[in-house]
ZAMARGU-4260 file (C-alpha; in steps of 0.2 Angstrom, whole numbers, plus 5000, padded with zeros to 4 digits):
<rodrens>
0) 5000/5000/5000 | 5007/5017/4995 | 5009/5030/5008 | 4997/5045/5009 | 5004/5061/5003
5) 4996/5078/5006 | 5002/5096/5003 | 4999/5109/5016 | 4995/5127/5011 | 5008/5140/5014
10) 5009/5145/5032 | 4999/5130/5039 | 5012/5118/5047 | 4999/5108/5055 | 5008/5109/5072
15) 4994/5117/5082 | 4991/5101/5092 | 5009/5098/5096 | 5014/5106/5113 | 5032/5099/5114
20) 5045/5092/5103 | 5044/5076/5114 | 5028/5072/5105 | 5036/5070/5089 | 5042/5054/5081
25) 5048/5059/5063 | 5064/5068/5060 | 5056/5079/5048 | 5044/5085/5060 | 5057/5094/5071
30) 5061/5108/5058 | 5042/5109/5055 | 5039/5111/5074 | 5052/5125/5076 | 5047/5134/5060
35) 5031/5136/5069 | 5037/5140/5087 | 5053/5150/5083 | 5054/5153/5065 | 5067/5167/5066
40) 5079/5158/5077 | 5095/5153/5069 | 5096/5135/5065 | 5112/5134/5056 | 5128/5144/5052
45) 5140/5138/5039 | 5154/5150/5034 | 5144/5166/5029 | 5128/5157/5027 | 5115/5159/5041
50) 5098/5149/5040 | 5083/5152/5052 | 5072/5137/5056 | 5058/5145/5045 | 5071/5144/5030
55) 5077/5127/5035 | 5059/5121/5034 | 5056/5129/5017 | 5072/5122/5010 | 5070/5105/5016
60) 5052/5105/5009 | 5059/5110/4992 | 5070/5095/4994 | 5056/5083/4998 | 5046/5089/4983
65) 5061/5088/4972 | 5063/5070/4977 | 5045/5066/4973 | 5048/5075/4956 | 5063/5063/4953
70) 5051/5048/4957 | 5062/5043/4972 | 5048/5033/4982 | 5047/5030/5000 | 5062/5020/5006
75) 5072/5024/4990 | 5090/5030/4993 | 5099/5046/4989 | 5117/5049/4995 | 5129/5063/5000
80) 5147/5062/4997 | 5156/5077/5004 | 5162/5087/5019 | 5151/5094/5032 | 5139/5108/5025
85) 5123/5116/5030 | 5115/5109/5014 | 5118/5091/5020 | 5105/5095/5034 | 5093/5102/5021
90) 5094/5085/5012 | 5093/5075/5029 | 5077/5084/5034 | 5070/5083/5016 | 5072/5065/5015
95) 5064/5062/5032 | 5049/5072/5026 | 5047/5062/5010 | 5051/5045/5017 | 5067/5043/5007
100) 5083/5036/5016 | 5098/5047/5017 | 5115/5037/5014 | 5130/5046/5021 | 5146/5042/5012
105) 5163/5044/5019 | 5172/5056/5008 | 5189/5049/5013 | 5185/5032/5005 | 5194/5027/4989
110) 5183/5026/4973 | 5181/5006/4974 | 5174/5008/4992 | 5162/5022/4986 | 5156/5012/4971
115) 5152/4997/4983 | 5142/5008/4994 | 5132/5016/4981 | 5128/5000/4972 | 5124/4991/4989
120) 5112/5004/4994 | 5104/5006/4977 | 5107/5025/4977 | 5097/5034/4964 | 5104/5052/4966
125) 5121/5057/4972 | 5123/5074/4980 | 5142/5077/4979 | 5154/5091/4983 | 5163/5097/4968
130) 5180/5092/4976 | 5175/5074/4974 | 5168/5076/4956 | 5182/5064/4950 | 5176/5050/4961
135) 5158/5053/4956 | 5161/5053/4938 | 5172/5037/4939 | 5159/5027/4948 | 5144/5034/4938
140) 5144/5021/4924 | 5147/5006/4936 | 5132/5010/4948 | 5116/5002/4941 | 5103/5013/4950
145) 5112/5029/4950 | 5103/5041/4938 | 5109/5058/4943 | 5123/5068/4951 | 5119/5085/4959
150) 5134/5096/4965 | 5130/5102/4982 | 5141/5118/4979 | 5138/5120/4961 | 5132/5137/4954
155) 5126/5131/4937 | 5111/5120/4932 | 5120/5105/4939 | 5121/5113/4956 | 5111/5110/4971
160) 5103/5127/4973 | 5097/5127/4955 | 5090/5109/4958 | 5082/5114/4975 | 5074/5130/4968
165) 5065/5122/4954 | 5054/5113/4966 | 5039/5121/4976 | 5041/5125/4995 | 5024/5119/5000
170) 5025/5107/5015 | 5023/5089/5011 | 5017/5078/5025 | 5017/5059/5023 | 5012/5045/5034
175) 5029/5039/5039 | 5030/5027/5053 | 5042/5029/5067 | 5050/5012/5062 | 5053/5018/5044
180) 5071/5020/5040 | 5078/5037/5041 | 5097/5036/5039 | 5108/5022/5032 | 5126/5024/5038
185) 5140/5012/5033 | 5153/5004/5045 | 5168/4994/5041 | 5165/4976/5038 | 5171/4961/5048
190) 5173/4951/5032 | 5179/4964/5019 | 5164/4975/5014 | 5156/4989/5024 | 5139/4986/5032
195) 5124/4997/5030 | 5117/5001/5047 | 5098/5005/5046 | 5093/5018/5058 | 5074/5022/5059
200) 5066/5038/5065 | 5062/5031/5082 | 5080/5029/5086 | 5083/5048/5086 | 5069/5052/5098
205) 5071/5038/5110 | 5090/5043/5112 | 5084/5060/5117 | 5073/5053/5130 | 5087/5043/5137
210) 5098/5058/5139 | 5084/5069/5147 | 5088/5063/5165 | 5106/5060/5163 | 5111/5076/5172
215) 5113/5095/5169 | 5126/5093/5155 | 5112/5085/5145 | 5100/5100/5147 | 5099/5113/5133
220) 5094/5131/5136 | 5087/5145/5126 | 5102/5153/5117 | 5113/5137/5117 | 5125/5137/5102
225) 5132/5120/5096 | 5147/5115/5086 | 5146/5102/5072 | 5164/5098/5067 | 5165/5079/5067
230) 5161/5072/5050 | 5142/5070/5046 | 5146/5053/5038 | 5148/5047/5056 | 5134/5047/5069
235) 5145/5058/5079 | 5142/5071/5066 | 5124/5069/5060 | 5118/5063/5076 | 5126/5077/5087
240) 5119/5090/5075 | 5102/5082/5076 | 5103/5084/5096 | 5104/5103/5094 | 5091/5104/5081
245) 5079/5093/5092 | 5082/5106/5106 | 5079/5121/5094 | 5097/5127/5096 | 5109/5134/5083
250) 5122/5123/5075 | 5138/5131/5069 | 5144/5119/5056 | 5162/5116/5050 | 5167/5107/5035
255) 5181/5098/5044 | 5188/5099/5062 | 5201/5113/5060 | 5207/5119/5077 | 5210/5137/5072
260) 5193/5139/5064 | 5185/5130/5079 | 5194/5141/5092 | 5189/5157/5082 | 5171/5152/5080
265) 5169/5147/5098 | 5175/5165/5102 | 5164/5173/5088 | 5148/5164/5090 | 5149/5161/5109
270) 5148/5142/5106 | 5141/5133/5122 | 5143/5115/5117 | 5153/5104/5106 | 5157/5085/5103
275) 5175/5081/5098 | 5188/5067/5100 | 5203/5071/5112 | 5215/5072/5098 | 5205/5087/5091
280) 5203/5094/5108 | 5221/5094/5111 | 5224/5104/5095 | 5211/5117/5100 | 5219/5120/5117
285) 5236/5122/5109 | 5229/5135/5097 | 5219/5145/5110 | 5234/5145/5122 | 5246/5151/5109
290) 5234/5165/5104 | 5227/5170/5122 | 5209/5167/5116 | 5194/5168/5128 | 5184/5152/5125
295) 5174/5153/5142 | 5157/5154/5133 | 5158/5135/5133 | 5147/5126/5145 | 5151/5108/5141
300) 5163/5098/5131 | 5157/5081/5126 | 5171/5070/5120 | 5172/5052/5114 | 5182/5038/5105
305) 5195/5037/5119 | 5198/5043/5137 | 5205/5060/5140 | 5223/5061/5146 | 5224/5070/5163
310) 5236/5083/5157 | 5224/5087/5143 | 5210/5088/5155 | 5220/5100/5166 | 5224/5112/5151
315) 5206/5111/5144 | 5197/5115/5161 | 5209/5130/5163 | 5205/5136/5145 | 5186/5133/5144
320) 5182/5134/5163 | 5168/5122/5159 | 5163/5104/5162 | 5168/5088/5153 | 5158/5073/5149
325) 5164/5057/5140 | 5153/5046/5129 | 5154/5029/5123 | 5144/5023/5108 | 5142/5016/5091
330) 5133/5019/5074 | 5122/5003/5078 | 5115/5012/5094 | 5112/5029/5085 | 5127/5036/5096
335) 5131/5036/5114 | 5125/5022/5126 | 5135/5027/5141 | 5142/5043/5149 | 5155/5048/5161
340) 5148/5064/5170 | 5157/5080/5174 | 5158/5075/5193 | 5169/5060/5188 | 5182/5070/5180
345) 5196/5074/5192 | 5212/5084/5187 | 5221/5073/5199 | 5214/5057/5191 | 5203/5043/5198
350) 5198/5025/5194 | 5182/5030/5185 | 5191/5041/5172 | 5198/5025/5165 | 5180/5019/5162
355) 5167/5023/5149 | 5155/5029/5162 | 5138/5022/5166 | 5123/5018/5155 | 5111/5031/5150
360) 5094/5030/5158 | 5083/5018/5149 | 5099/5008/5143 | 5106/4992/5150 | 5122/4983/5149
365) 5127/4965/5153 | 5143/4956/5151 | 5143/4939/5143 | 5154/4924/5139 | 5156/4917/5122
370) 5140/4907/5124 | 5130/4922/5129 | 5129/4918/5147 | 5129/4933/5159 | 5145/4935/5169
375) 5147/4942/5187 | 5153/4959/5191 | 5171/4962/5188 | 5173/4948/5175 | 5178/4953/5157
380) 5167/4947/5143 | 5158/4954/5128 | 5147/4970/5131 | 5129/4967/5127 | 5118/4983/5125
385) 5099/4985/5127 | 5092/5001/5121 | 5077/5008/5112 | 5089/5017/5100 | 5097/5001/5093
390) 5097/4999/5074 | 5084/4989/5064 | 5098/4979/5057 | 5111/4978/5043 | 5105/4982/5025
395) 5102/4966/5016 | 5113/4956/5028 | 5101/4944/5038 | 5115/4933/5045 | 5125/4948/5051
400) 5109/4956/5059 | 5104/4940/5068 | 5122/4938/5074 | 5122/4956/5081 | 5104/4957/5088
405) 5100/4943/5100 | 5084/4942/5110 | 5083/4961/5112 | 5102/4964/5115 | 5115/4971/5103
410) 5132/4962/5104 | 5144/4976/5103 | 5160/4967/5099 | 5169/4976/5113 | 5176/4967/5128
415) 5174/4974/5146 | 5168/4973/5163 | 5156/4982/5175 | 5161/4987/5193 | 5149/4987/5208
420) 5143/5005/5204 | 5138/5000/5186 | 5153/5009/5177 | 5159/5001/5161 | 5177/4997/5158
425) 5182/4993/5141 | 5197/4981/5140 | 5199/4974/5122 | 5188/4970/5107 | 5180/4954/5103
430) 5178/4959/5085 | 5194/4961/5076 | 5194/4980/5075 | 5205/4995/5076 | 5200/5013/5081
435) 5212/5026/5074 | 5208/5044/5076 | 5189/5040/5080 | 5188/5029/5064 | 5183/5011/5065
440) 5194/5000/5054 | 5192/4981/5052 | 5208/4972/5047 | 5198/4961/5035 | 5195/4975/5023
445) 5214/4979/5022 | 5219/4961/5022 | 5207/4957/5007 | 5216/4971/4997 | 5234/4966/5002
450) 5230/4948/4997 | 5228/4954/4979 | 5246/4960/4978 | 5255/4948/4967 | 5270/4946/4979
455) 5260/4944/4995 | 5258/4926/5001 | 5251/4929/5018 | 5246/4944/5028 | 5239/4949/5045
460) 5233/4967/5050 | 5233/4972/5068 | 5231/4988/5078 | 5246/4995/5088 | 5247/5009/5100
465) 5249/5026/5093 | 5252/5042/5104 | 5242/5054/5092 | 5229/5043/5085 | 5226/5030/5099
470) 5229/5016/5087 | 5238/5014/5071 | 5236/5000/5057 | 5251/4988/5055 | 5252/4975/5042
475) 5262/4959/5044 | 5267/4952/5028 | 5275/4937/5020 | 5281/4939/5002 | 5288/4928/4988
480) 5300/4942/4983 | 5309/4957/4991 | 5297/4972/4994 | 5299/4987/5005 | 5286/4996/5016
485) 5282/5009/5003 | 5277/4995/4990 | 5263/4989/5002 | 5257/5006/5007 | 5256/5013/4989
490) 5247/4997/4983 | 5234/4999/4997 | 5231/5017/4994 | 5224/5013/4977 | 5209/5003/4984
495) 5206/5009/5002 | 5204/5026/5012 | 5220/5034/5018 | 5216/5031/5036 | 5215/5012/5033
500) 5231/5011/5024 | 5245/5003/5035 | 5256/5016/5044 | 5269/5002/5046 | 5273/4985/5038
505) 5283/4971/5046 | 5290/4957/5034 | 5291/4940/5042 | 5294/4922/5037 | 5279/4915/5047
510) 5262/4921/5053 | 5256/4911/5068 | 5240/4901/5066 | 5230/4889/5076 | 5226/4871/5071
515) 5211/4877/5060 | 5221/4890/5051 | 5215/4905/5060 | 5228/4919/5062 | 5233/4921/5081
520) 5232/4940/5081 | 5233/4940/5100 | 5251/4933/5098 | 5255/4946/5085 | 5248/4960/5095
525) 5257/4955/5112 | 5274/4963/5109 | 5267/4979/5104 | 5254/4980/5118 | 5266/4974/5132
530) 5265/4985/5147 | 5248/4993/5143 | 5234/4990/5155 | 5221/4988/5142 | 5223/4981/5124
535) 5214/4996/5117 | 5220/5014/5117
</rodrens>
C-alpha cells in the first residue's frame, strides 16, 4: 500500500496540536515544529551562510518535493558524498519528510569503496561536493541505479541550489511510521565489505529521552549554540547535529575539524557545546593557548572515542572553565550508550576516568561469555547493550543482523567489565577492530586488498598503540620476493581510504595460526601492547 501524501497550504504547518518536541516521532517534524514555534531563530551557520528554522523548513520542503519529482519513492535511497555543510542537513530533513533514506558516504574512501556503497544501497541520486567530482564521475557508469549527480556547491544548472529552487516549497506531509528507516550509515565490515546500518526515525527520539535525565550537562537552554565539526558521515556528526536541532538550538557547522577555525568560532559565536575526539581537543587547546583566546562561553565539552589524558583535562578546564563529559557509543546504537559525567572528571585522576561511564537512563548493559551467558561483576566478557535506539539491522545482511541482535540485545563486539557501581570498563575488542583517530577499521578490509598484491603470500593486519591517533594500522606480511614498506602502502592506497592504509609494515617468514588455520592475532599484538593496562588505546 502506497503512503498517503498531502500538501499543506503556505503557512499551515499543522503543528497546532503539538505542545512539545517530545511528542514528535519523525525527524522531519522537528524543523516543521520549530518553524512554527521559533521561525526566526538561527538553525544553522556555515561560513557566511545563516539559516533560520523557517528557512530550513522551506528548503527541506523543496528537497522533499524535488525527490518526489525525481520519482524517488518511499524507502528509496539518495546519498551525500562530501564534507560537512549546512546543505547536508537540508537533504537530511528533506528525505525524512518524504520517506526517502539518506545514505551518508565517507568522503575519505577510495573510489572502489564508494562504488560498493552506492551499488549496495541502490542509490538513485548522488549529491556530491565538487571536490569529489572525479570519484563521482568514475563510479557513475558502474552504479546500476544511479541516475543523477547533483553538485552540492555547484552554481550552474547541475548545482544543488538550482535543483532545489526548481521545486515548490509547500510542505509535504506523509504518513511515515516511526520504524521507517531514516538514515543508512556504513561501518567497516568484519569480512571485507562495509555494512549498511539501518537507523529508523524512532532511534533519534528515544535517544533524546534517554539523555533527558542524565544530568545538567544533557540539558539545553534557550540561546545554546552547538558546534558540528565531526564528520556527518559518522553518527557523531549527523547525530550530534540532530541533538541541537531537536532542542531548537543553533548549529555552527564546520566542513572539517580545523582547530584554528573551531577556536575562532567558539569566540565569535559564543559556542556553548561541542562534541570532539581528544586528539582534536588537544589541537584546539594548543591554538587557543598560543593566541590567548577567551573560550569561556563553553558550558560543556562532550568527547568520545577514547579517554581524556589527565594533562589534557587540566589544560582544557583551565582554558574553557567548563565541564567535561565522556561518551561511549556506536553507529548501531544511534550514538552514545554510556556517559562519564562531569563530577567523575578529576584533574588529579581517579579510577572512574579509565571507564566509559555508566549507561544512560533507559539503557542496560550486561557482560557475557562466548556462549552468551551473563558474567558476574568484575569479569571481562563481551558487552551486550539493550536500548530503544538500537538499529533495525544491517541492510540486506540477515545473517550479520541475527548475529548482532539477539533476544533484544545488541552484541557490541567490545570486551569489558562492570564494577559494583555499574561503570563500564572497556578492556579489548571481541571483534577484530582498530580505532584510529575515531575511525573504526576492520583488518579484514585491508587484508582482502593486500592479498591481491601479486607478491603477497600471507598477511595479517593488527592495531598497535599510537600516541596521536590512539591506534595505528600495522600490516604483517609474507612475500615471495623482496618488497619494502612503501610498496605495500602505495598498493593499498589505490583501493582503500587513507586512514585504513597501514602506517607500518613488518615482513616476516611466518604468521602464527591455530590448528584450524586462524591467524593468532593476540600473539602478533602481544609485543606491541606489552606494558599497557588495556589492549585498546
